[in-house]
Every structure is written in C-alpha cells, then in structure tokens.
C-alpha positions as CSV (number, residue, x, y, z in Angstrom):
1,M,23.6,34.4,30.7
2,H,20.0,35.2,31.1
3,E,19.4,35.9,27.4
4,T,21.2,32.8,26.4
5,S,19.4,30.6,28.9
6,R,16.1,32.1,27.7
7,R,16.8,31.5,24.0
8,I,17.9,27.9,24.4
9,R,15.4,27.2,27.2
10,V,17.9,25.9,29.7
11,A,18.4,27.0,33.3
12,R,20.9,29.8,33.8
13,A,23.0,27.7,36.1
14,T,23.3,25.1,33.4
15,V,24.5,27.7,30.9
16,Q,27.1,29.0,33.4
17,S,28.3,25.4,34.2
18,R,28.7,24.5,30.5
19,L,30.5,27.7,29.7
20,A,32.8,27.3,32.6
21,K,33.7,23.8,31.3
22,V,34.7,25.0,27.8
23,E,36.5,28.0,29.3
24,D,38.5,25.8,31.7
25,A,39.3,23.4,28.8
26,G,40.7,26.4,26.8
27,T,38.1,26.0,24.0
28,V,36.8,29.6,24.6
29,A,39.8,31.9,24.6
30,G,37.9,35.1,25.4
31,Y,35.0,37.4,24.7
32,H,34.8,40.7,22.8
33,P,32.3,43.5,22.7
34,H,30.1,43.9,19.6
35,L,29.6,47.6,19.1
36,D,27.2,49.3,16.7
37,V,28.7,52.7,16.7
38,A,27.9,53.3,13.0
39,G,24.2,52.9,13.8
40,R,24.6,55.8,16.3
41,G,25.9,58.2,13.6
42,V,29.4,58.5,14.9
43,D,32.8,58.0,13.3
44,V,34.7,54.9,14.1
45,Q,38.4,54.9,15.0
46,C,40.1,51.6,15.9
47,F,43.4,50.8,17.4
48,V,44.7,47.2,17.0
49,Q,47.6,45.7,18.8
50,L,49.0,42.3,17.5
51,E,51.5,40.3,19.4
52,R,53.3,37.5,17.6
53,V,54.1,34.5,19.8
54,Q,56.4,31.8,18.5
55,V,55.3,28.3,19.5
56,S,58.1,25.7,19.6
C-alpha cells in the first residue's frame, strides 16, 4: 500500500479504501506473487492446478 500511495501521490488510507471497494465488488478476484527466481540463478519448477467450474 505504501509504495502504491507514494507512486500515485494519494494517502495510504485512500488506496486501502478504494481497493476494498473493488475487492468487495468482486472486480479484483485475488493477488499473486511476482517472483524473479531466474534472476537469482536458480532453476524454476512450477506446479499448476486448474479447476473447471461449470456455470449454469
């Protein structure tokens, strides 16, 4: 939050409030990490699980 508020020059409480609104509305479904493991000189192994949900 601090970095976002600093970059857009808005109070941290404002950023938190606005994010809460879009999260509550379902616009933001989640967050994910952004890892730069290749830059650290390590091999990357990934496991992905997909779940198919049928919507009626």
